[in-house]
TORKOL-4160 file (C-alpha; in steps of 0.2 Angstrom, whole numbers, padded with zeros to 4 digits, m for minus):
309
<pt num="1" X="m0047" Y="0134" Z="m0110"/>
<pt num="2" X="m0033" Y="0123" Z="m0119"/>
<pt num="3" X="m0034" Y="0106" Z="m0111"/>
<pt num="4" X="m0036" Y="0089" Z="m0119"/>
<pt num="5" X="m0052" Y="0080" Z="m0121"/>
<pt num="6" X="m0044" Y="0065" Z="m0113"/>
<pt num="7" X="m0046" Y="0075" Z="m0097"/>
<pt num="8" X="m0062" Y="0084" Z="m0100"/>
<pt num="9" X="m0072" Y="0069" Z="m0103"/>
<pt num="10" X="m0069" Y="0063" Z="m0086"/>
<pt num="11" X="m0073" Y="0079" Z="m0077"/>
<pt num="12" X="m0089" Y="0089" Z="m0075"/>
<pt num="13" X="m0092" Y="0101" Z="m0090"/>
<pt num="14" X="m0082" Y="0118" Z="m0088"/>
<pt num="15" X="m0094" Y="0133" Z="m0089"/>
<pt num="16" X="m0092" Y="0147" Z="m0101"/>
<pt num="17" X="m0088" Y="0162" Z="m0090"/>
<pt num="18" X="m0083" Y="0180" Z="m0093"/>
<pt num="19" X="m0065" Y="0185" Z="m0094"/>
<pt num="20" X="m0066" Y="0193" Z="m0076"/>
<pt num="21" X="m0069" Y="0176" Z="m0069"/>
<pt num="22" X="m0054" Y="0168" Z="m0078"/>
<pt num="23" X="m0036" Y="0168" Z="m0073"/>
<pt num="24" X="m0019" Y="0159" Z="m0076"/>
<pt num="25" X="m0003" Y="0157" Z="m0068"/>
<pt num="26" X="0013" Y="0147" Z="m0066"/>
<pt num="27" X="0014" Y="0131" Z="m0055"/>
<pt num="28" X="0030" Y="0125" Z="m0048"/>
<pt num="29" X="0032" Y="0107" Z="m0043"/>
<pt num="30" X="0042" Y="0098" Z="m0030"/>
<pt num="31" X="0054" Y="0083" Z="m0034"/>
<pt num="32" X="0041" Y="0071" Z="m0027"/>
<pt num="33" X="0027" Y="0078" Z="m0038"/>
<pt num="34" X="0033" Y="0069" Z="m0054"/>
<pt num="35" X="0034" Y="0050" Z="m0056"/>
<pt num="36" X="0049" Y="0040" Z="m0062"/>
<pt num="37" X="0041" Y="0039" Z="m0079"/>
<pt num="38" X="0038" Y="0058" Z="m0080"/>
<pt num="39" X="0019" Y="0059" Z="m0076"/>
<pt num="40" X="0012" Y="0072" Z="m0064"/>
<pt num="41" X="0006" Y="0065" Z="m0047"/>
<pt num="42" X="m0013" Y="0068" Z="m0046"/>
<pt num="43" X="m0013" Y="0076" Z="m0029"/>
<pt num="44" X="0000" Y="0089" Z="m0035"/>
<pt num="45" X="m0011" Y="0094" Z="m0050"/>
<pt num="46" X="m0024" Y="0101" Z="m0039"/>
<pt num="47" X="m0013" Y="0116" Z="m0036"/>
<pt num="48" X="m0018" Y="0122" Z="m0053"/>
<pt num="49" X="m0034" Y="0129" Z="m0045"/>
<pt num="50" X="m0023" Y="0139" Z="m0033"/>
<pt num="51" X="m0012" Y="0146" Z="m0046"/>
<pt num="52" X="m0025" Y="0151" Z="m0059"/>
<pt num="53" X="m0040" Y="0155" Z="m0048"/>
<pt num="54" X="m0036" Y="0159" Z="m0030"/>
<pt num="55" X="m0019" Y="0168" Z="m0033"/>
<pt num="56" X="m0025" Y="0176" Z="m0049"/>
<pt num="57" X="m0043" Y="0179" Z="m0053"/>
<pt num="58" X="m0049" Y="0180" Z="m0035"/>
<pt num="59" X="m0035" Y="0191" Z="m0029"/>
<pt num="60" X="m0040" Y="0204" Z="m0042"/>
<pt num="61" X="m0059" Y="0202" Z="m0043"/>
<pt num="62" X="m0067" Y="0218" Z="m0036"/>
<pt num="63" X="m0080" Y="0208" Z="m0025"/>
<pt num="64" X="m0067" Y="0198" Z="m0016"/>
<pt num="65" X="m0064" Y="0211" Z="m0002"/>
<pt num="66" X="m0083" Y="0211" Z="0000"/>
<pt num="67" X="m0084" Y="0193" Z="0003"/>
<pt num="68" X="m0069" Y="0193" Z="0015"/>
<pt num="69" X="m0077" Y="0208" Z="0024"/>
<pt num="70" X="m0092" Y="0198" Z="0028"/>
<pt num="71" X="m0082" Y="0183" Z="0033"/>
<pt num="72" X="m0088" Y="0172" Z="0018"/>
<pt num="73" X="m0075" Y="0160" Z="0011"/>
<pt num="74" X="m0077" Y="0146" Z="m0002"/>
<pt num="75" X="m0074" Y="0129" Z="0007"/>
<pt num="76" X="m0069" Y="0114" Z="m0003"/>
<pt num="77" X="m0083" Y="0101" Z="m0004"/>
<pt num="78" X="m0079" Y="0091" Z="m0019"/>
<pt num="79" X="m0063" Y="0089" Z="m0029"/>
<pt num="80" X="m0060" Y="0079" Z="m0045"/>
<pt num="81" X="m0043" Y="0078" Z="m0053"/>
<pt num="82" X="m0038" Y="0069" Z="m0069"/>
<pt num="83" X="m0019" Y="0068" Z="m0075"/>
<pt num="84" X="m0009" Y="0059" Z="m0088"/>
<pt num="85" X="0002" Y="0063" Z="m0103"/>
<pt num="86" X="0020" Y="0067" Z="m0102"/>
<pt num="87" X="0034" Y="0065" Z="m0098"/>
<pt num="88" X="0038" Y="0082" Z="m0090"/>
<pt num="89" X="0053" Y="0087" Z="m0080"/>
<pt num="90" X="0052" Y="0093" Z="m0062"/>
<pt num="91" X="0059" Y="0110" Z="m0067"/>
<pt num="92" X="0047" Y="0112" Z="m0082"/>
<pt num="93" X="0038" Y="0129" Z="m0084"/>
<pt num="94" X="0020" Y="0123" Z="m0080"/>
<pt num="95" X="0006" Y="0135" Z="m0084"/>
<pt num="96" X="m0012" Y="0133" Z="m0076"/>
<pt num="97" X="m0027" Y="0141" Z="m0084"/>
<pt num="98" X="m0044" Y="0141" Z="m0075"/>
<pt num="99" X="m0059" Y="0151" Z="m0069"/>
<pt num="100" X="m0074" Y="0151" Z="m0057"/>
<pt num="101" X="m0093" Y="0152" Z="m0057"/>
<pt num="102" X="m0105" Y="0156" Z="m0043"/>
<pt num="103" X="m0120" Y="0143" Z="m0043"/>
<pt num="104" X="m0135" Y="0140" Z="m0032"/>
<pt num="105" X="m0136" Y="0121" Z="m0029"/>
<pt num="106" X="m0154" Y="0116" Z="m0025"/>
<pt num="107" X="m0158" Y="0099" Z="m0017"/>
<pt num="108" X="m0174" Y="0089" Z="m0018"/>
<pt num="109" X="m0181" Y="0098" Z="m0003"/>
<pt num="110" X="m0178" Y="0115" Z="m0010"/>
<pt num="111" X="m0164" Y="0119" Z="0001"/>
<pt num="112" X="m0150" Y="0130" Z="m0008"/>
<pt num="113" X="m0132" Y="0130" Z="m0005"/>
<pt num="114" X="m0121" Y="0144" Z="m0014"/>
<pt num="115" X="m0105" Y="0137" Z="m0021"/>
<pt num="116" X="m0090" Y="0144" Z="m0030"/>
<pt num="117" X="m0086" Y="0130" Z="m0044"/>
<pt num="118" X="m0068" Y="0132" Z="m0049"/>
<pt num="119" X="m0059" Y="0123" Z="m0063"/>
<pt num="120" X="m0042" Y="0123" Z="m0071"/>
<pt num="121" X="m0031" Y="0114" Z="m0083"/>
<pt num="122" X="m0012" Y="0112" Z="m0084"/>
<pt num="123" X="0000" Y="0112" Z="m0099"/>
<pt num="124" X="0019" Y="0110" Z="m0099"/>
<pt num="125" X="0034" Y="0107" Z="m0111"/>
<pt num="126" X="0038" Y="0089" Z="m0114"/>
<pt num="127" X="0054" Y="0084" Z="m0106"/>
<pt num="128" X="0063" Y="0074" Z="m0093"/>
<pt num="129" X="0072" Y="0079" Z="m0077"/>
<pt num="130" X="0087" Y="0069" Z="m0082"/>
<pt num="131" X="0090" Y="0065" Z="m0101"/>
<pt num="132" X="0081" Y="0070" Z="m0117"/>
<pt num="133" X="0065" Y="0064" Z="m0125"/>
<pt num="134" X="0058" Y="0065" Z="m0143"/>
<pt num="135" X="0048" Y="0081" Z="m0146"/>
<pt num="136" X="0056" Y="0089" Z="m0131"/>
<pt num="137" X="0049" Y="0106" Z="m0128"/>
<pt num="138" X="0032" Y="0103" Z="m0136"/>
<pt num="139" X="0018" Y="0109" Z="m0126"/>
<pt num="140" X="0007" Y="0095" Z="m0119"/>
<pt num="141" X="m0009" Y="0094" Z="m0108"/>
<pt num="142" X="m0005" Y="0085" Z="m0092"/>
<pt num="143" X="m0020" Y="0087" Z="m0081"/>
<pt num="144" X="m0037" Y="0096" Z="m0077"/>
<pt num="145" X="m0047" Y="0097" Z="m0062"/>
<pt num="146" X="m0064" Y="0103" Z="m0055"/>
<pt num="147" X="m0067" Y="0109" Z="m0037"/>
<pt num="148" X="m0084" Y="0114" Z="m0029"/>
<pt num="149" X="m0083" Y="0126" Z="m0014"/>
<pt num="150" X="m0097" Y="0129" Z="m0003"/>
<pt num="151" X="m0099" Y="0148" Z="0002"/>
<pt num="152" X="m0099" Y="0148" Z="0021"/>
<pt num="153" X="m0093" Y="0158" Z="0036"/>
<pt num="154" X="m0081" Y="0145" Z="0044"/>
<pt num="155" X="m0076" Y="0156" Z="0059"/>
<pt num="156" X="m0093" Y="0162" Z="0064"/>
<pt num="157" X="m0103" Y="0154" Z="0077"/>
<pt num="158" X="m0112" Y="0139" Z="0071"/>
<pt num="159" X="m0129" Y="0147" Z="0069"/>
<pt num="160" X="m0121" Y="0161" Z="0058"/>
<pt num="161" X="m0111" Y="0150" Z="0046"/>
<pt num="162" X="m0124" Y="0147" Z="0032"/>
<pt num="163" X="m0124" Y="0159" Z="0018"/>
<pt num="164" X="m0141" Y="0162" Z="0012"/>
<pt num="165" X="m0137" Y="0175" Z="m0002"/>
<pt num="166" X="m0122" Y="0181" Z="m0012"/>
<pt num="167" X="m0117" Y="0200" Z="m0012"/>
<pt num="168" X="m0123" Y="0209" Z="m0027"/>
<pt num="169" X="m0111" Y="0211" Z="m0041"/>
<pt num="170" X="m0108" Y="0192" Z="m0046"/>
<pt num="171" X="m0125" Y="0192" Z="m0055"/>
<pt num="172" X="m0139" Y="0179" Z="m0053"/>
<pt num="173" X="m0131" Y="0162" Z="m0048"/>
<pt num="174" X="m0135" Y="0148" Z="m0060"/>
<pt num="175" X="m0146" Y="0135" Z="m0052"/>
<pt num="176" X="m0139" Y="0117" Z="m0053"/>
<pt num="177" X="m0145" Y="0101" Z="m0044"/>
<pt num="178" X="m0136" Y="0097" Z="m0028"/>
<pt num="179" X="m0127" Y="0081" Z="m0027"/>
<pt num="180" X="m0125" Y="0073" Z="m0010"/>
<pt num="181" X="m0107" Y="0069" Z="m0005"/>
<pt num="182" X="m0111" Y="0050" Z="m0004"/>
<pt num="183" X="m0115" Y="0050" Z="m0022"/>
<pt num="184" X="m0096" Y="0050" Z="m0025"/>
<pt num="185" X="m0096" Y="0031" Z="m0021"/>
<pt num="186" X="m0110" Y="0027" Z="m0034"/>
<pt num="187" X="m0103" Y="0014" Z="m0046"/>
<pt num="188" X="m0101" Y="0021" Z="m0063"/>
<pt num="189" X="m0113" Y="0014" Z="m0076"/>
<pt num="190" X="m0098" Y="0007" Z="m0086"/>
<pt num="191" X="m0090" Y="m0001" Z="m0071"/>
<pt num="192" X="m0091" Y="m0018" Z="m0062"/>
<pt num="193" X="m0087" Y="m0022" Z="m0044"/>
<pt num="194" X="m0072" Y="m0033" Z="m0041"/>
<pt num="195" X="m0076" Y="m0034" Z="m0022"/>
<pt num="196" X="m0092" Y="m0042" Z="m0017"/>
<pt num="197" X="m0094" Y="m0030" Z="m0002"/>
<pt num="198" X="m0086" Y="m0016" Z="0007"/>
<pt num="199" X="m0071" Y="m0021" Z="0019"/>
<pt num="200" X="m0061" Y="m0012" Z="0032"/>
<pt num="201" X="m0044" Y="m0006" Z="0027"/>
<pt num="202" X="m0030" Y="m0014" Z="0038"/>
<pt num="203" X="m0026" Y="0000" Z="0050"/>
<pt num="204" X="m0035" Y="0014" Z="0058"/>
<pt num="205" X="m0031" Y="0032" Z="0052"/>
<pt num="206" X="m0024" Y="0043" Z="0066"/>
<pt num="207" X="m0023" Y="0061" Z="0062"/>
<pt num="208" X="m0009" Y="0073" Z="0070"/>
<pt num="209" X="m0005" Y="0091" Z="0068"/>
<pt num="210" X="0005" Y="0087" Z="0052"/>
<pt num="211" X="m0011" Y="0082" Z="0043"/>
<pt num="212" X="m0019" Y="0099" Z="0046"/>
<pt num="213" X="m0019" Y="0116" Z="0038"/>
<pt num="214" X="m0023" Y="0135" Z="0042"/>
<pt num="215" X="m0042" Y="0131" Z="0040"/>
<pt num="216" X="m0040" Y="0122" Z="0057"/>
<pt num="217" X="m0044" Y="0104" Z="0051"/>
<pt num="218" X="m0036" Y="0090" Z="0041"/>
<pt num="219" X="m0031" Y="0096" Z="0024"/>
<pt num="220" X="m0041" Y="0090" Z="0009"/>
<pt num="221" X="m0026" Y="0082" Z="0000"/>
<pt num="222" X="m0023" Y="0070" Z="0015"/>
<pt num="223" X="m0038" Y="0060" Z="0010"/>
<pt num="224" X="m0033" Y="0055" Z="m0008"/>
<pt num="225" X="m0016" Y="0050" Z="m0002"/>
<pt num="226" X="m0023" Y="0039" Z="0011"/>
<pt num="227" X="m0035" Y="0032" Z="m0001"/>
<pt num="228" X="m0022" Y="0028" Z="m0014"/>
<pt num="229" X="m0011" Y="0019" Z="m0001"/>
<pt num="230" X="m0026" Y="0009" Z="0004"/>
<pt num="231" X="m0030" Y="0005" Z="m0014"/>
<pt num="232" X="m0013" Y="m0002" Z="m0017"/>
<pt num="233" X="m0015" Y="m0013" Z="m0001"/>
<pt num="234" X="m0032" Y="m0019" Z="m0008"/>
<pt num="235" X="m0024" Y="m0023" Z="m0025"/>
<pt num="236" X="m0010" Y="m0032" Z="m0016"/>
<pt num="237" X="m0022" Y="m0042" Z="m0006"/>
<pt num="238" X="m0031" Y="m0048" Z="m0021"/>
<pt num="239" X="m0016" Y="m0053" Z="m0031"/>
<pt num="240" X="m0017" Y="m0038" Z="m0043"/>
<pt num="241" X="m0002" Y="m0028" Z="m0049"/>
<pt num="242" X="0002" Y="m0013" Z="m0039"/>
<pt num="243" X="0015" Y="m0004" Z="m0050"/>
<pt num="244" X="0001" Y="0008" Z="m0055"/>
<pt num="245" X="m0002" Y="0026" Z="m0058"/>
<pt num="246" X="m0017" Y="0036" Z="m0051"/>
<pt num="247" X="m0025" Y="0044" Z="m0066"/>
<pt num="248" X="m0040" Y="0051" Z="m0058"/>
<pt num="249" X="m0047" Y="0054" Z="m0041"/>
<pt num="250" X="m0063" Y="0061" Z="m0034"/>
<pt num="251" X="m0066" Y="0066" Z="m0016"/>
<pt num="252" X="m0082" Y="0073" Z="m0008"/>
<pt num="253" X="m0080" Y="0081" Z="0009"/>
<pt num="254" X="m0095" Y="0081" Z="0021"/>
<pt num="255" X="m0088" Y="0084" Z="0038"/>
<pt num="256" X="m0070" Y="0089" Z="0043"/>
<pt num="257" X="m0058" Y="0079" Z="0054"/>
<pt num="258" X="m0046" Y="0086" Z="0067"/>
<pt num="259" X="m0029" Y="0082" Z="0075"/>
<pt num="260" X="m0032" Y="0068" Z="0087"/>
<pt num="261" X="m0046" Y="0061" Z="0077"/>
<pt num="262" X="m0046" Y="0042" Z="0073"/>
<pt num="263" X="m0055" Y="0036" Z="0058"/>
<pt num="264" X="m0058" Y="0019" Z="0049"/>
<pt num="265" X="m0057" Y="0018" Z="0030"/>
<pt num="266" X="m0069" Y="0006" Z="0021"/>
<pt num="267" X="m0065" Y="0001" Z="0003"/>
<pt num="268" X="m0072" Y="m0008" Z="m0011"/>
<pt num="269" X="m0063" Y="m0011" Z="m0028"/>
<pt num="270" X="m0070" Y="m0010" Z="m0046"/>
<pt num="271" X="m0064" Y="m0011" Z="m0064"/>
<pt num="272" X="m0069" Y="0000" Z="m0079"/>
<pt num="273" X="m0062" Y="0003" Z="m0096"/>
<pt num="274" X="m0056" Y="0021" Z="m0100"/>
<pt num="275" X="m0050" Y="0025" Z="m0118"/>
<pt num="276" X="m0049" Y="0006" Z="m0122"/>
<pt num="277" X="m0037" Y="0003" Z="m0107"/>
<pt num="278" X="m0042" Y="m0006" Z="m0091"/>
<pt num="279" X="m0042" Y="0004" Z="m0075"/>
<pt num="280" X="m0044" Y="m0003" Z="m0057"/>
<pt num="281" X="m0053" Y="0009" Z="m0045"/>
<pt num="282" X="m0055" Y="0008" Z="m0027"/>
<pt num="283" X="m0069" Y="0018" Z="m0018"/>
<pt num="284" X="m0067" Y="0023" Z="0000"/>
<pt num="285" X="m0078" Y="0030" Z="0015"/>
<pt num="286" X="m0069" Y="0039" Z="0029"/>
<pt num="287" X="m0078" Y="0039" Z="0046"/>
<pt num="288" X="m0076" Y="0035" Z="0064"/>
<pt num="289" X="m0081" Y="0018" Z="0071"/>
<pt num="290" X="m0097" Y="0026" Z="0078"/>
<pt num="291" X="m0101" Y="0035" Z="0061"/>
<pt num="292" X="m0099" Y="0019" Z="0052"/>
<pt num="293" X="m0111" Y="0011" Z="0063"/>
<pt num="294" X="m0124" Y="0024" Z="0059"/>
<pt num="295" X="m0132" Y="0031" Z="0043"/>
<pt num="296" X="m0120" Y="0028" Z="0029"/>
<pt num="297" X="m0123" Y="0045" Z="0021"/>
<pt num="298" X="m0116" Y="0053" Z="0037"/>
<pt num="299" X="m0098" Y="0048" Z="0035"/>
<pt num="300" X="m0085" Y="0062" Z="0034"/>
<pt num="301" X="m0077" Y="0059" Z="0017"/>
<pt num="302" X="m0082" Y="0049" Z="0001"/>
<pt num="303" X="m0070" Y="0046" Z="m0013"/>
<pt num="304" X="m0062" Y="0035" Z="m0026"/>
<pt num="305" X="m0045" Y="0033" Z="m0035"/>
<pt num="306" X="m0043" Y="0025" Z="m0052"/>
<pt num="307" X="m0026" Y="0017" Z="m0056"/>
<pt num="308" X="m0019" Y="0012" Z="m0073"/>
<pt num="309" X="m0002" Y="0007" Z="m0080"/>
């Protein structure tokens, strides 16, 4: 895996997996996926897992038909993306490299959840959409990401959705500690709160069909976009600069939302130093009004975005 330490140190550790669990593939970006200074937008970087893992290694893995035949699909439960470097051109030939591992996540009560943990990194030639730059054409790291996918039968009746074993052929899943979605809003040890308390964002979140995907619920990448927008509003309200770039986001998905749902987003800002540079972060909790009034761990989605110059 040929990505930069500047990304890897802000992600979970990538496992050493065999060649049959690794893949690579090209990624094409849209005009809006590259910022005015030539950096890759964090949400767009997540497509590296699609190119390297979903469309390469999983399509050719011999056990994929077995899983599909049993109605088992890996459903995204946690996504961490780190980006930076550049500049790159929109038309750059970007290559993703990644892999996957099947693990058994065990909680404190001994309950197991089988997961497909997927990881990927992105490299591209240095360049600009318009004009030239020093070192044009040199290959550079522009991002890396980590995704945890719970193995489930999403289209089965509720009582049959849980997967209690993985079909033979993947080997014995490595056992790891289960981390609850709400842990995504734990304050990092090297960070300090800017806000004294959580506060409601300025407007309700109203979902329509344009927010959904073929999995029949709101798409996972809708949430980091909404949290980024709310983070900029929070920075503006506190008199902080908003001409900032999301260098990292983390989202943990506990429960899906659907077209017609209305949620409230609660946010809280913090600050930390990354590589000697100050970063401002905003954590968010997505839930309905009723869910916010109940047990905090029962919200739908938890996450954070970190913004830097």
